[in-house]
N, C-alpha and C positions, 0 to 999 in steps of 0.2 A: 420644534423640530425643523430640520432643514428640508428644502424642497428637492434635494438630491437624495436618492436612495442610498442608505448606508447599511451594509451588513458587516458582520465581524466573525472572525475565527478566533476562538479563545482556548488554546490548549493549556494544560497544566504540565509543567516540566518534571513530572514524576515518572515518565517513561518515554521511550523513543516514539517517534511519530508512527502511529498505528494506521493500517490501511483504512480503517473506518474513519479515523480522524482526517486522513488525507482526502477521503471521499467528501466529508463535510466541508473541508477547506475548498475543494474543487467546486462543489455546487454553489458555495458562497461566491467564489471567484467568477464562475460562469454567470451567475445572476447579476453581479455587479457590472461585469463587462458587457453583458447583453442589454442592460438597461441604462448604460451610461452612469451608473452609480459608483460608489466607492467601496473597496474591499479593505477593511481595517483589521489590524492584528493586535490582539491583546494577550499578554502572558499572565496566566493565573498562578502567580508565585507567592501567594500569601502563606503557604504552609512551608516555613523555612526548614523544618526538620526533614521533610520528604523531598523537597525540590533539590535538583542538582544542576549547576550551571552548564555542565556539558550536555545535558539533555535539552536545554534551551537552544544551545548551539546546533544540536542535531535537528531540532524542529525547524529552525530557520534554514539550515542547509538543505534539508529535504524539500521544503517548500520552494526554495530557489531551484533545486534540481528538477522539480516538476514544472517549473516555469510559472509558478503562481506568485506573481509579484503583488505586493500590497501597497496601499496608498498611505503616505505619511510615515511617521515613526511609530514603532510598536509601543503600546501602553503597557507598563508593568504595574500590576496591582500592588506589588510591594512598595511602590512609591506613593500609594494613595490611602494609607491607613487613616490619616486625619479625616478624609471624606467619609470613610465607613463609620468611624466613631461618631462623627457629627450626625449621620443618619440614624445611628443607634440611639443617640441622645434624643433625637426628635421622636422616635418611636416610643421611648420610655415616657417622655413628657406627655404624649397623646394617649397613653394607656394601652398602646398596641403591643408593648413588649414588657416583660418582667424578668427579674433575676431568679435564678434557680441554682441551688447548691446540691442537687441530686447527682449521685454517681450512677454510672451504667449498672453496676451491681445492685444498687438499691432499687432502681426502676425494675430490673428483671425479677428481683425477689418479690416486689409488690405484685407484679403481674402474675407470677406463679402462685402466690398465695390467694389472689382473688380469682384465679382461673380466667383472667381476661386476655385479650389479644396482646401481642407484642407492641412495643412502642411506648412513648411517654404518656403518662396517665394524668398530667395536669396537676400534680401534687403541689407545686409551688405557686399555682395561679393566684391564690388569694392570701399568701403568707406575708406579703408586703416586705419582702427582703430588699435591702438596698443593693444596687449593683456594686461589685467590688472584686478584688483578687480572689481567684478560686471559684467564682460564680459565673455560670453561663448566662447568656441573655436569650430568652425564648420569645417567639412571636405568639401572640394570643390569637389563635385562629377563631373565626366565627363559629358559633354553636349550631347555626342553621344556615339555610340557603345553599347556593351552589356557586362555584367559580368555573367559568366557561370561556371558551374562545373559539373563533373560526380559524381552524388550521388550514393553511394553503394546501397542504398535502393530504390531510386526514379528515377534513370537513369539521363538523361541530364536535368539540370535545368537552365533556362536562364532568366535574368532580363535586360530590357532595361535601360541603365543608365539615360536616359532622365526622367524616372519615379521615380528616386531616389532623394529625397530631400537632401539638404546639412545638414547632421545630426550632432549632438553634440558629440564632443570628450571629452571636459572638461566642466563641468557645470560652471555657474557664480560663484559658491562657490569655484571653483578650484578642485573639486573632479572629478575623471575620470568616464566616463560611462563604462558599462560592455563591450561595443564594443572595445574601445581602450585597456582596461585592458586585455581582452581575447586575442586580437591579439598579444600583447606584451608577455603575460605569456605563450601562447602556444609555442612561439619560445623559451622562456627562459627554459621551461620544456622539450623541445624536443618532443612535442606531434606529433605523426604520424597519429592518427585517432581521429576525433572529432565525437562522437556518441551522439546525443541528440534528443530532441523531435521535432515534426513537427512545433511547435509554434516558433521555431528559424529559420525557412526557410527564412522568410522575412528579417531577420537581417544578413543572411549569405553573400549576395553581399557586404554589408557595411564592414563586417569583412574582406572579400577578398580584397576590395579596400584599406583598411588601410594597410594590409600586403604588398600589392604591392607598395604602396607609401613609406613604410619603407624599401623597398628593401629586403623583406623576400621572397626568391624565392622558398623555399621548402614548397609547399602547402600540408597541411595534407589531407588525405582522409576524405571525409565528408559523414556522414550517418545520415539521419533524420528519426527517429522512428515514428511509427503510433500514431496518436492521440487516447487517451483513452476516450471513450464515455459511457454514461449511457444508460439505457434501452430506453430512448427517443431519442437516437442517438445524444445527445448534449454533448459537452465537459464536462468532470467531473469538478464540481465546488464545492468549500468548502461551498458555500452558500446553496446548495441543496443536496449534496452527501456526503457520508462518505469517506473522502479522506486521513485522517491522518493514517500513518502506526502505530503510537502509539495507536490509537483507536482500530485497529484490534488486536494488541497484547493484549490490555486490555480485549477484548471480547473473548479471548481464542483461537485465531488462532495460529497455530504452525509456527515457522519461516521456517521450512522445507516446509510446505504447502504454505506459502505466497510466497516464492521465486519460488517454483515450478509453482504456478499459474501465477505469473507475467511473467515467461518465456514463457508462452503460449499466451500472448497478442501480437499478430503480428508475432509469430514464433511458430513452432511446430516440434517435432522430426520427421524425415522422415519416421520412421516405424509406426507412429501413436500411440505409447505407451506414454501417456501423464504424468501419475503419476510415477515418477522415481527419483532415487537419484541424487543429484547435480553433482556427479562425472560423471554420464552418460550424463547429460545435457551438461557439459563442453566438453565431447568427441564428441558430435553430433552437437554442435552449429556452425553455419556458418552465418556470418553477411549478406552474399549475399542472404540468404534464407528468410530474414525478409520481411514481406508483408507490403507495404505502406498504405493499406486501414485502416480506423479507426477500432480500436479494442474495442469490447464491454466488459466492466468490469462487468461480470456476477456474482452476489453474490451467486446465486444458484450453479453455477459451483465451485466457491471458497469454498462453504460449502462442496460440494462433495469431492473436492481435500483434504480439511482439514480432513474430516471424514476418508478418505483412509489413511492419514498419522497418524491419531490417532490410527487406528487399526494396523499400522505397528510398533508402539512403543513397546519396551520391556515392559512387565507389570509393573515392578518396576519403570521404567522411567515414564510410564503413571501416576502411582499413585503419584510420586514425583511432577510432573508438575500440576496435578489436585488438589493437596492439597491446593495450593494457592488460589483456588476459593471457598473453604469452610470456614465457619466462626468459627468453634470450634472443639475441640478434639473428641467429640462424632461423629460428621459427618465424620471426618477423619478416625476414627476407623472403621466406616461402609464402607468407601471407601476402606480401606486396606483389608477388608473381602470380599467385593463384587466388587472390581475394575474391574475385568476381564469382568463382566457382563455389567458394564457401558461402558467400552471401546468398546464393540461391537456395541453400540447404539448411541453414541454421535456424533454430528457434530462439535460442538465447546465446549471448556472447560467451558465457561461461563454458559452452561446448567447444570453444576454440582449441584447447589443448588436444582433444580427441581428434580433431581434424589435422593437426600439425605435429603431433608428437613423433611421427615417423621420421622426421628430420634427423633425429639422433639414432635411429635404428628401429627395427620392428618392435612394436609394443608387446609386452608380456601378457597376452590374452589367450589363455589356454582354450577357452570355449570357442573362440574364433578359429584357432588352429584345428581343433577336432572337427568342427563343422566343415571347414574348407577341405581338409584332407580326406574326408569320406568319399569324395568323388573318385570313382574307380580309376580314372585316367590321371590322377593327381601327379604321379611320378612322371608319366609321359608328358604331361603339360609343362612341368618344370623343365624337363630335359629339352623339350621342343622350344620353349621360350629362351632358354640359354643359348641353344644353337642358332635360333633365328635372330636374336638380338646382338650376337657378337659382331656381325658385320652390317647391321641395319643402319641406314641414315637415321640420325637421332632427331626425328621430329614426330609429332603426334600422329599424323595420318599414316606414316609408314609403320610405326609401331602397332597401330590398330589393325592395319591391313595384314601384317604378318601374324598377329594373334588370331584374326578371323580365319586365315588359311589353316593355322594349326588346329583350331577348334573343329573346322570342317573335316580335316584329315582324321581326327580322332573321334569324329561323329559325336561330339559333345556340344550341348547348347552353349552359346556365348556366356549366358549368365552363370552357369555352373563352372565353365572353364576359367572364368576370371578369378574365382575364389582362391585356388591354390597360389596363383601368381600374386594376387593382392596381399594375401596373408603372409607369404614369404617375404614380401617387400616391406609391408607396413605393420604387420602383426594384427590387423583388424579386418573383419569380414566386410565392412562397409566404410565409406569415407568419400574423399574427393574423387572425381573421375580419374581412373587408373592411368591412362596414357599421358595426360597432362602432368600427372604427378611423376611418372617415370622420366619425362623430359626434364623436369626440374632436378631430379636426383642425379641424372647423368648416367652414361653407359657404365662406367667403371663401378660405381656404387650399386647400380641396379643389378648387374651381373654378380657382384659379390654377395648380395643378399639372396638372389635366386639360388646360387650354389650352396650357400649356407642352409637355406630351406630344404634343398634337395638332399643334403647330407643328413639333416635331422630326420627327414622322412625315411631314409634308409632304403 
């Protein structure tokens, strides 16, 4: 083993990068950067039928988007089949593995007939089958004793060997399972710390047994991160939850905010300041401080963290990022003029169209219209605004002053008085500050919209 800490992130390209996998990658990255170690990337692509190259591209792209750079070139397990077969041969020669020709249906039928628990029943242990096509290779687990480790996050974890079935090392197709491949590759890559999700806990004793049988005595430190759960305290699932990192990018979440929020799932800075730059998170991160309890993936808190990061952006940077969420040049021109006002209010960049769709005319929002025009003085407010703005100097302070005089004359609160004017001009009951928006629209367009709103009101 090297004297430099090495941890690895090892995704399988059978799905897009999941927020749970992104959290694992982030914690590995934080650990490596905080200890001066190395963050290595390995692609678990031994299952040729399920893996898709575009998903590997997505994994790499999303890691780069999150700012999680890795050290060296990624290792592809599909390039290392010879190493896995050599390890399998070693296990066969030592008696730690044996060939098995049982099908899943046969195993299930025997278990049902015997009334025993599910799982492999050791039927082929002593049949003396020769390895060959159509036959899987199974590990011969010890009949007694325990397999245990000191988990950095969970403390002492112990499994009774008698409860571990004889698990598959090579499938009947000859391809290796991830258990064998990981045990071999962690030694090949000099991995000192295996940091991964809680769902891998049950596979860890098998991983350790393989390593011991191969004579790999330098055991990596193991750390199993907390499970991510939804508001119902159920494990995040792609069938019912938004879990793809790419989807969050498309919705307008910032990479700075996404990685900041993911760092808070099971860990937190000791001083309690949660929204902070990645450099400070690296300085403060300690793997021993990770909490093993399930972590709630709270979308409201993610929105809060994202909004905080939006407000921290340099105004020019904000405009550049936000432009991608607008459809045409007129909207982008309005963004460049009023961007600082939008930046103060937004939670996610995908809200951008709702802040700037008034550029092309009032939005078709019936609920906003009904709510605003319930004000008893709605007609008088529109009439007064039209009369007051026909000859007003077209600047923000004058437009605001004339509006305040109008609201006072009609004995209507300023908040209620704005509604009819805003909805007539923009179609929405809320949005950017009204008077700055009117300045951008100009006198002619503003008056045309006010008159159209007044005519609609009747």
